[in-house]
N, C-alpha and C positions, 0 to 999 in steps of 0.2 A: 331633370327630365329623365325618365326611365329608358332603359334599353329598347323596350318594345315601342315606346312612343317615338324614339329617335328613328327606329327602323321604318315605322309607318310613315313618318314625315319624309324620309328619304324616298320611299316608294311613291308617295304623292308628288314629290318634286320632280321625279323622273317621268311621270305620266301614268295615267290609269292603266295603260296597257303594258307597262313594264313587267317583265317576268324575271324572277330570280332564276338564273340559268345554271349556276355552278358554284359549289363550295370549293375553295382552293386554299392551300396553305401557302403562306408567303413569309419572307424574312424582312424585317425593317433594316434598310440600308442607310437611311439618313432620317434625322428628326426634324430639322427646321431648314427648309420645308421637308415634310415627310416624303419618303420614297420607299417603295417595296419591291422586292424581287420575288417573282412567282416560283414556287417549287417546280412547277411543271415546265418552266422555261427559264433556266438560270441565267440566260443572256439578256432577258428583257427586264428592264427596270421601269416600274410604273411611277410617273411623277405625281407630286402632291395634288396637282389640280384635277387628277382623276381619282383620288383616294379620299374617302370620307372616314374620319376617325371619331368615334363618340367621345364626348367631353370627359367621361370617366377614365378614358385611357390616355388622355392628353395631360392631365394634371393630377397631383397628389400621389398617394401611395402606389397606385396602379399604373402610373405613367409608363409608356413604352420607351424602350431604349434600343439603340442600334444592336442588331443581332437577335432581338426577340423574334420568336416565331408567332405568327398570328393566323387565325382562320378568317378568310374573307369570303364575301359573296360577290361573284362577278355578275354584274347586271347585264341585261340583254345587249348583245353586240360586243361585249367585252370592253366597252368604252368608259366604264365607271366601276369602281370597287368600293365596297363597304367593309370596314374591319369590324368583325363581330366581337372578337376577344383574343387575348393572348393565350397561347397553348404551351 
C-alpha cells in the first residue's frame, strides 16, 4: 500500500470531517508498543494507541528506532497522530 493510500485510509477512518491540523516533529521513545514525544511539549509522551505508523516504517530497511526524529500530522483535537516519515 502506498503512502498516499495509507494517508487517505486514515483520513476516511477518522471521519469525513477530519481536518489535518498541524505538522509536528516528534522523537520515537519506544518501539513496541510505539510511543512518541512531541518536540513542542517534551514532557508529553503519546502512547501507541494514538499513533499510526505506516507499514514501510515498521519493517525492513526503513524501520524506525528509538531516538529517530519523525514528522507527524496531528489530527483534529490532537487525539490522534500519523507518522509521515523519518527526518
